C-alpha positions as CSV (number, residue, x, y, z in Angstrom):
1,M,0.3,0.1,-0.2
2,C,0.9,3.7,-0.7
3,C,4.1,3.8,-2.3
4,P,8.0,3.2,-2.0
5,S,9.0,6.3,0.2
6,A,6.2,5.2,2.8
7,T,8.1,1.9,2.9
8,L,11.4,3.2,3.2
9,A,10.4,6.0,6.0
10,V,8.9,3.2,8.0
11,W,11.3,0.4,7.8
12,S,14.3,2.8,7.9
13,S,13.0,4.5,11.1
14,A,12.3,0.8,12.6
15,W,15.7,-0.4,11.5
16,L,17.6,2.8,13.3
17,H,15.7,2.1,16.4
18,G,16.6,-1.4,16.9
19,A,13.0,-2.5,16.2
20,A,13.2,-4.5,12.9
21,A,16.5,-6.3,11.6
22,S,18.4,-4.9,8.3
23,D,17.6,-7.8,6.3
24,D,13.8,-7.3,6.8
25,A,14.0,-3.7,5.7
26,L,15.7,-4.3,2.9
27,D,13.6,-7.0,1.9
28,A,10.6,-4.9,2.4
29,L,11.5,-2.5,-0.5
30,L,11.3,-5.5,-2.9
31,T,7.7,-5.0,-2.9
32,W,8.8,-1.9,-5.3
33,G,11.3,-3.5,-7.6
34,E,13.7,-6.3,-8.0
35,A,16.7,-4.1,-7.4
36,H,17.4,-1.1,-5.9
37,E,20.1,1.8,-6.2
38,V,21.3,4.7,-4.5
39,V,23.4,7.8,-5.5
40,A,24.1,11.3,-4.6
41,A,22.7,14.3,-6.3
42,D,26.1,16.0,-5.7
43,T,29.6,15.8,-4.4
44,A,29.1,17.1,-0.9
45,T,26.0,14.8,-0.2
46,A,28.2,12.0,-1.9
47,D,30.8,12.2,0.7
48,S,28.5,12.8,3.4
49,F,26.5,9.2,2.5
50,D,29.6,7.4,0.9
51,V,27.6,6.6,-2.2
52,P,28.4,7.6,-5.5
53,V,27.2,10.6,-7.2
54,T,24.5,10.4,-10.4
55,G,26.0,8.7,-13.4
56,A,28.7,6.7,-11.4
57,V,28.2,3.0,-10.1
58,P,25.6,3.1,-7.7
59,A,25.3,1.7,-4.3
60,T,23.1,-0.5,-2.5
61,P,20.1,0.6,0.0
62,A,22.5,-1.1,3.0
63,R,24.9,1.5,2.3
64,L,22.0,4.3,2.9
65,L,21.0,2.6,6.0
66,A,24.5,2.6,7.1
67,A,25.2,6.1,6.4
68,L,21.7,7.3,8.3
69,R,22.9,5.7,11.5
70,R,26.6,6.9,11.2
71,L,24.9,10.4,10.6
72,G,22.8,10.1,13.8
73,G,19.2,9.6,11.9
74,T,16.8,8.7,13.9
75,D,13.3,10.4,12.0
76,A,12.2,9.7,8.7
77,R,9.1,11.0,7.4
78,L,6.9,10.5,4.3
79,V,5.9,13.5,2.4
80,L,3.7,13.6,-0.5
81,P,4.0,16.8,-2.4
82,V,2.0,18.2,-5.5
83,P,2.3,21.4,-7.2
84,G,0.8,24.0,-5.2
85,D,1.2,22.3,-2.1
86,P,4.8,21.2,-1.5
87,R,4.2,21.2,2.8
88,G,7.5,19.2,4.4
89,L,9.5,20.3,1.9
90,G,11.1,23.7,3.2
91,G,12.1,26.5,0.7
92,G,13.0,25.4,-3.1
93,G,16.0,23.8,-4.3
94,A,16.6,20.4,-6.0
95,F,15.1,18.3,-3.4
96,T,11.8,20.3,-3.8
97,D,12.2,20.2,-7.3
98,A,12.9,16.3,-7.7
99,A,10.1,15.4,-4.8
100,L,7.4,17.3,-6.7
101,R,8.3,15.4,-9.9
102,A,8.3,12.1,-8.2
103,G,5.0,13.3,-6.0
104,E,6.7,11.5,-3.1
105,A,10.0,11.6,-0.8
106,V,11.5,10.8,2.8
107,V,12.8,13.8,4.8
108,F,15.4,12.9,7.6
109,V,14.3,15.3,10.0
110,G,17.3,16.6,11.8
111,L,19.9,15.7,9.3
112,G,19.3,17.8,6.3
113,Y,18.7,15.3,3.7
114,G,16.1,13.6,2.0
115,V,15.7,10.8,-0.6
116,V,13.7,10.5,-3.7
117,P,12.8,7.3,-5.5
118,Q,12.2,7.1,-9.5
119,A,11.6,3.7,-11.2
120,I,13.9,3.9,-13.8
121,A,13.5,0.9,-15.5
122,E,11.5,-2.4,-15.0
123,G,12.0,-3.8,-11.7
124,L,14.7,-1.0,-11.3
125,M,14.3,1.7,-8.3
126,R,17.0,4.5,-7.7
127,W,17.0,6.2,-4.9
128,T,18.9,10.0,-4.9
129,V,19.8,11.6,-1.8
130,L,19.6,15.4,-1.8
131,A,20.1,18.1,1.0
132,T,17.3,19.4,2.0
133,S,16.8,23.0,2.8
134,A,16.7,23.8,6.8
135,D,13.2,24.4,7.1
136,A,12.1,21.1,5.4
137,T,10.0,19.4,8.4
138,P,6.6,17.7,7.6
139,E,4.0,19.5,9.8
140,Y,2.4,17.2,12.3
141,V,-1.2,16.0,11.5
142,S,-2.8,13.6,14.2
143,L,-4.0,10.4,12.8
144,A,-7.5,11.1,13.9
145,E,-7.4,14.3,12.3
146,A,-6.4,13.2,9.0
147,E,-9.0,10.2,9.4
148,H,-11.5,12.9,10.1
149,G,-10.8,14.3,7.3
150,L,-11.0,11.6,4.6
151,T,-14.6,11.0,6.3
152,D,-15.2,14.4,5.7
153,A,-13.8,14.8,2.0
154,I,-15.7,11.2,0.9
155,R,-18.9,12.9,2.3
156,D,-18.8,16.2,0.7
157,S,-17.2,15.1,-2.2
158,A,-20.1,12.1,-3.0
159,G,-22.5,15.0,-2.5
160,A,-20.8,17.8,-4.8
161,L,-20.5,14.8,-7.5
162,Q,-23.8,13.6,-7.2
163,A,-25.3,17.3,-7.5
164,L,-23.2,17.7,-10.8
165,D,-24.5,14.4,-12.1
166,V,-21.0,13.1,-12.9
167,A,-21.0,10.3,-10.5
168,S,-23.2,7.8,-12.5
169,E,-22.8,4.3,-12.5
170,R,-21.4,2.5,-15.6
171,P,-21.3,-1.2,-16.3
172,G,-18.5,-3.2,-14.6
173,V,-17.4,-0.4,-12.1
174,R,-17.3,-2.4,-9.2
175,E,-15.0,-5.1,-11.0
176,E,-12.8,-2.2,-12.4
177,L,-12.3,-1.0,-8.7
178,S,-11.7,-4.7,-7.4
179,A,-9.0,-5.2,-10.0
180,R,-7.6,-2.2,-9.1
181,L,-7.3,-3.2,-5.5
182,R,-5.7,-6.5,-6.4
183,A,-3.2,-4.8,-8.8
184,T,-2.1,-2.6,-5.7
185,P,1.2,-4.0,-4.4
186,R,1.3,-5.2,-0.9
187,A,3.8,-3.3,1.2
188,Q,5.2,-5.7,4.1
189,W,5.4,-3.7,7.3
190,P,7.2,-4.4,10.9
191,D,5.7,-5.7,13.7
192,G,4.1,-3.5,15.8
193,T,2.9,-1.1,13.3
194,P,-0.2,0.2,15.0
195,G,-3.3,-1.4,13.4
196,R,-5.3,2.0,13.3
197,A,-2.2,3.3,11.0
198,L,-2.7,0.1,8.8
199,R,-6.6,0.6,8.6
200,V,-6.4,4.2,7.7
201,L,-3.7,3.4,4.7
202,Q,-6.3,0.5,3.5
203,R,-8.8,3.0,3.6
204,A,-7.1,5.7,1.6
205,E,-6.1,2.9,-0.8
206,E,-9.4,2.3,-1.4
207,V,-10.4,5.7,-2.0
208,A,-7.3,6.5,-4.2
209,A,-8.9,3.5,-6.4
210,I,-12.2,5.3,-6.7
211,L,-10.5,8.2,-7.6
212,A,-7.9,6.9,-10.3
213,L,-11.5,5.3,-11.9
214,A,-13.3,8.7,-11.5
215,H,-10.2,10.4,-13.2
216,A,-9.9,7.7,-15.9
217,D,-13.7,8.1,-17.0
218,Q,-13.8,10.4,-19.7
219,P,-16.2,12.4,-19.8
220,G,-17.5,10.2,-16.9
221,G,-21.0,11.5,-17.3
222,A,-20.1,15.1,-17.4
223,L,-22.1,16.9,-20.0
224,S,-19.4,19.7,-21.0
225,A,-15.9,21.1,-20.6
226,S,-17.3,23.4,-17.6
227,A,-19.0,20.2,-15.8
228,A,-15.7,18.2,-16.1
229,S,-14.1,21.0,-14.3
230,R,-16.5,21.1,-11.7
231,R,-16.2,17.5,-11.3
232,A,-12.1,17.9,-11.2
233,D,-12.5,20.7,-8.6
234,A,-15.2,18.6,-6.4
235,L,-12.5,15.6,-6.3
236,R,-9.4,17.8,-5.2
237,P,-10.5,18.0,-1.9
238,L,-10.7,13.8,-1.6
239,T,-7.5,13.8,-3.3
240,D,-5.7,16.0,-0.8
241,A,-7.2,14.1,2.2
242,V,-5.9,10.5,0.6
243,R,-2.6,12.3,0.6
244,M,-2.9,13.6,3.9
245,A,-4.2,10.0,5.4
246,R,-1.4,8.4,4.0
247,C,1.1,10.7,5.4
248,A,-0.7,10.7,8.9
249,A,-0.5,7.0,9.0
250,V,2.8,6.4,7.6
251,N,4.3,9.0,10.3
252,E,2.5,7.8,12.8
253,A,3.9,4.3,12.3
254,V,7.4,5.6,12.3
255,R,6.8,7.5,15.9
256,V,4.8,4.0,17.5
257,L,7.6,2.3,16.6
258,A,10.4,4.5,17.7
259,G,8.6,4.9,21.0
260,A,8.0,1.3,21.3
261,A,11.7,0.7,20.9
262,G,12.6,3.3,23.3
Protein backbone atom coordinates (compact mmCIF):
# COMPACT_ATOMS: atom_id res chain seq x y z
CA MET A 1 0.00 0.00 0.00
CA CYS A 2 0.93 3.63 -0.49
CA CYS A 3 4.35 4.09 -2.14
CA PRO A 4 8.08 3.25 -2.02
CA SER A 5 8.85 6.27 0.17
CA ALA A 6 6.36 5.06 2.78
CA THR A 7 8.11 1.70 2.96
CA LEU A 8 11.54 3.29 3.34
CA ALA A 9 10.35 5.80 5.94
CA VAL A 10 8.81 3.17 8.21
CA TRP A 11 11.43 0.45 7.83
CA SER A 12 14.49 2.73 8.05
CA SER A 13 13.14 4.31 11.22
CA ALA A 14 12.29 0.91 12.68
CA TRP A 15 15.80 -0.32 11.92
CA LEU A 16 17.48 2.78 13.32
CA HIS A 17 15.59 2.28 16.59
CA GLY A 18 16.31 -1.43 16.79
CA ALA A 19 12.72 -2.43 16.06
CA ALA A 20 13.54 -4.28 12.82
CA ALA A 21 16.39 -6.28 11.35
CA SER A 22 18.32 -4.81 8.44
CA ASP A 23 17.56 -7.81 6.23
CA ASP A 24 13.84 -7.34 6.83
CA ALA A 25 14.09 -3.63 6.03
CA LEU A 26 15.91 -4.35 2.77
CA ASP A 27 13.52 -7.16 1.83
CA ALA A 28 10.54 -4.85 2.33
CA LEU A 29 11.81 -2.63 -0.49
CA LEU A 30 11.50 -5.54 -2.92
CA THR A 31 7.76 -4.88 -3.01
CA TRP A 32 8.59 -1.93 -5.27
CA GLY A 33 11.25 -3.48 -7.47
CA GLU A 34 13.56 -6.42 -7.79
CA ALA A 35 16.61 -4.15 -7.53
CA HIS A 36 17.32 -0.87 -5.77
CA GLU A 37 20.26 1.49 -6.16
CA VAL A 38 21.33 4.61 -4.29
CA VAL A 39 23.12 7.68 -5.65
CA ALA A 40 23.74 11.24 -4.46
CA ALA A 41 22.75 14.38 -6.30
CA ASP A 42 26.09 16.15 -5.69
CA THR A 43 29.60 15.47 -4.46
CA ALA A 44 29.09 16.97 -1.00
CA THR A 45 26.13 14.71 -0.34
CA ALA A 46 28.04 11.78 -1.83
CA ASP A 47 30.87 12.35 0.63
CA SER A 48 28.47 12.57 3.60
CA PHE A 49 26.61 9.38 2.72
CA ASP A 50 29.51 7.45 1.18
CA VAL A 51 27.51 6.80 -1.98
CA PRO A 52 28.46 7.74 -5.56
CA VAL A 53 27.09 10.71 -7.44
CA THR A 54 24.51 10.21 -10.17
CA GLY A 55 26.14 8.65 -13.23
CA ALA A 56 28.67 6.52 -11.32
CA VAL A 57 28.22 2.91 -10.27
CA PRO A 58 25.46 3.13 -7.64
CA ALA A 59 25.48 1.90 -4.07
CA THR A 60 23.02 -0.42 -2.38
CA PRO A 61 20.26 0.49 0.10
CA ALA A 62 22.34 -1.22 2.80
CA ARG A 63 24.90 1.55 2.47
CA LEU A 64 22.15 4.15 2.80
CA LEU A 65 21.00 2.57 6.07
CA ALA A 66 24.57 2.44 7.36
CA ALA A 67 25.07 6.12 6.52
CA LEU A 68 21.87 7.09 8.32
CA ARG A 69 23.07 5.35 11.46
CA ARG A 70 26.56 6.83 11.21
CA LEU A 71 25.13 10.34 10.76
CA GLY A 72 22.82 9.96 13.75
CA GLY A 73 19.55 9.67 11.88
CA THR A 74 16.53 8.86 14.03
CA ASP A 75 13.45 10.21 12.30
CA ALA A 76 12.20 9.67 8.76
CA ARG A 77 9.02 11.32 7.51
CA LEU A 78 6.93 10.69 4.42
CA VAL A 79 5.98 13.65 2.24
CA LEU A 80 3.61 13.47 -0.73
CA PRO A 81 3.89 16.88 -2.40
CA VAL A 82 2.00 18.10 -5.44
CA PRO A 83 2.35 21.32 -7.43
CA GLY A 84 0.82 24.09 -5.35
CA ASP A 85 1.22 22.14 -2.11
CA PRO A 86 4.91 21.51 -1.31
CA ARG A 87 4.36 21.23 2.44
CA GLY A 88 7.18 19.46 4.25
CA LEU A 89 9.79 20.28 1.63
CA GLY A 90 10.87 23.64 2.98
CA GLY A 91 12.02 26.20 0.44
CA GLY A 92 12.86 25.58 -3.20
CA GLY A 93 15.91 23.77 -4.48
CA ALA A 94 16.92 20.49 -6.03
CA PHE A 95 15.22 18.36 -3.36
CA THR A 96 11.93 20.23 -3.69
CA ASP A 97 12.02 19.95 -7.49
CA ALA A 98 12.81 16.22 -7.42
CA ALA A 99 10.15 15.47 -4.79
CA LEU A 100 7.50 17.37 -6.74
CA ARG A 101 8.35 15.45 -9.91
CA ALA A 102 8.15 12.13 -8.09
CA GLY A 103 5.15 13.08 -5.96
CA GLU A 104 6.84 11.51 -2.95
CA ALA A 105 9.99 11.65 -0.84
CA VAL A 106 11.45 10.80 2.56
CA VAL A 107 12.79 13.59 4.77
CA PHE A 108 15.37 12.63 7.39
CA VAL A 109 14.46 15.21 9.99
CA GLY A 110 17.43 16.72 11.75
CA LEU A 111 20.00 15.54 9.21
CA GLY A 112 19.25 18.04 6.47
CA TYR A 113 18.84 15.34 3.82
CA GLY A 114 16.10 13.48 2.02
CA VAL A 115 15.73 10.80 -0.64
CA VAL A 116 13.53 10.64 -3.70
CA PRO A 117 12.69 7.39 -5.53
CA GLN A 118 12.46 6.98 -9.28
CA ALA A 119 11.54 3.87 -11.25
CA ILE A 120 14.13 3.97 -14.02
CA ALA A 121 13.42 0.57 -15.59
CA GLU A 122 11.11 -2.35 -15.02
CA GLY A 123 11.96 -3.78 -11.63
CA LEU A 124 14.67 -1.17 -10.90
CA MET A 125 14.23 1.67 -8.40
CA ARG A 126 16.79 4.44 -7.96
CA TRP A 127 16.96 6.45 -4.73
CA THR A 128 18.66 9.84 -4.96
CA VAL A 129 19.95 11.47 -1.78
CA LEU A 130 19.71 15.27 -1.77
CA ALA A 131 20.35 18.03 0.72
CA THR A 132 17.18 19.68 2.01
CA SER A 133 16.56 23.23 3.05
CA ALA A 134 16.85 24.03 6.75
CA ASP A 135 13.08 24.31 7.15
CA ALA A 136 12.21 20.99 5.51
CA THR A 137 10.17 19.59 8.38
CA PRO A 138 6.87 17.87 7.57
CA GLU A 139 4.02 19.23 9.62
CA TYR A 140 2.49 16.95 12.23
CA VAL A 141 -1.05 15.83 11.49
CA SER A 142 -2.61 13.46 13.99
CA LEU A 143 -4.00 10.20 12.71
CA ALA A 144 -7.41 11.05 14.14
CA GLU A 145 -7.45 14.40 12.35
CA ALA A 146 -6.44 12.82 9.05
CA GLU A 147 -9.01 10.04 9.42
CA HIS A 148 -11.80 12.52 10.14
CA GLY A 149 -10.64 14.65 7.23
CA LEU A 150 -10.84 11.67 4.88
CA THR A 151 -14.34 10.80 6.10
CA ASP A 152 -15.53 14.38 5.66
CA ALA A 153 -13.98 14.64 2.20
CA ILE A 154 -15.66 11.42 1.10
CA ARG A 155 -19.03 12.75 2.21
CA ASP A 156 -18.58 16.20 0.72
CA SER A 157 -17.18 14.94 -2.59
CA ALA A 158 -19.96 12.38 -2.97
CA GLY A 159 -22.58 15.07 -2.48
CA ALA A 160 -20.87 17.43 -4.92
CA LEU A 161 -20.51 14.77 -7.59
CA GLN A 162 -24.11 13.71 -7.22
CA ALA A 163 -25.23 17.32 -7.57
CA LEU A 164 -23.14 17.65 -10.74
CA ASP A 165 -24.52 14.39 -12.14
CA VAL A 166 -21.02 13.13 -12.87
CA ALA A 167 -20.91 10.12 -10.57
CA SER A 168 -23.31 7.89 -12.44
CA GLU A 169 -22.78 4.13 -12.43
CA ARG A 170 -21.21 2.51 -15.46
CA PRO A 171 -21.14 -1.21 -16.29
CA GLY A 172 -18.37 -3.16 -14.62
CA VAL A 173 -17.24 -0.37 -12.29
CA ARG A 174 -17.14 -2.66 -9.24
CA GLU A 175 -15.05 -5.18 -11.13
CA GLU A 176 -12.68 -2.42 -12.26
CA LEU A 177 -12.30 -1.23 -8.70
CA SER A 178 -11.60 -4.73 -7.40
CA ALA A 179 -9.03 -5.26 -10.13
CA ARG A 180 -7.23 -2.04 -9.23
CA LEU A 181 -7.11 -2.97 -5.57
CA ARG A 182 -5.81 -6.46 -6.36
CA ALA A 183 -3.08 -4.95 -8.54
CA THR A 184 -1.91 -2.63 -5.75
CA PRO A 185 1.46 -3.76 -4.31
CA ARG A 186 1.10 -5.33 -0.87
CA ALA A 187 3.71 -3.63 1.23
CA GLN A 188 5.18 -5.32 4.29
CA TRP A 189 5.28 -3.53 7.63
CA PRO A 190 7.34 -4.18 10.77
CA ASP A 191 5.89 -6.08 13.70
CA GLY A 192 4.34 -3.57 16.06
CA THR A 193 3.04 -1.26 13.34
CA PRO A 194 -0.15 0.21 14.86
CA GLY A 195 -3.31 -1.37 13.54
CA ARG A 196 -5.15 1.94 13.26
CA ALA A 197 -2.45 3.32 10.98
CA LEU A 198 -2.76 0.27 8.74
CA ARG A 199 -6.55 0.62 8.65
CA VAL A 200 -6.28 4.27 7.63
CA LEU A 201 -3.76 3.34 4.94
CA GLN A 202 -6.10 0.65 3.63
CA ARG A 203 -9.03 3.05 3.52
CA ALA A 204 -6.95 5.67 1.76
CA GLU A 205 -5.90 3.04 -0.77
CA GLU A 206 -9.51 2.15 -1.50
CA VAL A 207 -10.45 5.81 -1.96
CA ALA A 208 -7.40 6.35 -4.18
CA ALA A 209 -8.56 3.49 -6.41
CA ILE A 210 -11.99 5.11 -6.70
CA LEU A 211 -10.35 8.43 -7.57
CA ALA A 212 -8.25 6.75 -10.24
CA LEU A 213 -11.41 5.34 -11.82
CA ALA A 214 -13.11 8.72 -11.63
CA HIS A 215 -10.22 10.49 -13.32
CA ALA A 216 -9.90 7.78 -15.97
CA ASP A 217 -13.63 7.83 -16.71
CA GLN A 218 -13.93 10.21 -19.64
CA PRO A 219 -16.22 12.00 -19.79
CA GLY A 220 -17.53 10.33 -16.62
CA GLY A 221 -21.07 11.61 -17.06
CA ALA A 222 -19.94 15.21 -17.48
CA LEU A 223 -21.97 16.87 -20.22
CA SER A 224 -19.55 19.68 -21.00
CA ALA A 225 -16.01 20.89 -20.45
CA SER A 226 -17.23 23.15 -17.66
CA ALA A 227 -18.92 20.21 -15.96
CA ALA A 228 -15.72 18.20 -16.26
CA SER A 229 -13.84 21.08 -14.65
CA ARG A 230 -16.35 21.19 -11.80
CA ARG A 231 -15.91 17.45 -11.35
CA ALA A 232 -12.14 17.93 -11.00
CA ASP A 233 -12.75 20.67 -8.44
CA ALA A 234 -15.09 18.36 -6.52
CA LEU A 235 -12.50 15.57 -6.43
CA ARG A 236 -9.53 17.75 -5.42
CA PRO A 237 -10.38 17.92 -1.68
CA LEU A 238 -10.72 14.15 -1.63
CA THR A 239 -7.34 13.74 -3.34
CA ASP A 240 -5.79 16.06 -0.75
CA ALA A 241 -7.43 14.11 2.08
CA VAL A 242 -6.00 10.84 0.74
CA ARG A 243 -2.49 12.33 0.71
CA MET A 244 -2.91 13.65 4.24
CA ALA A 245 -4.23 10.31 5.48
CA ARG A 246 -1.33 8.41 3.95
CA CYS A 247 1.27 10.75 5.42
CA ALA A 248 -0.37 10.76 8.85
CA ALA A 249 -0.64 6.96 8.94
CA VAL A 250 2.96 6.39 7.89
CA ASN A 251 4.37 9.04 10.21
CA GLU A 252 2.30 7.69 13.10
CA ALA A 253 3.74 4.24 12.42
CA VAL A 254 7.24 5.75 12.55
CA ARG A 255 6.43 7.45 15.87
CA VAL A 256 4.95 4.36 17.51
CA LEU A 257 7.72 2.02 16.38
CA ALA A 258 10.38 4.44 17.60
CA GLY A 259 8.63 4.80 20.95
CA ALA A 260 8.19 1.06 21.39
CA ALA A 261 11.86 0.45 20.67
CA GLY A 262 12.86 3.22 23.04
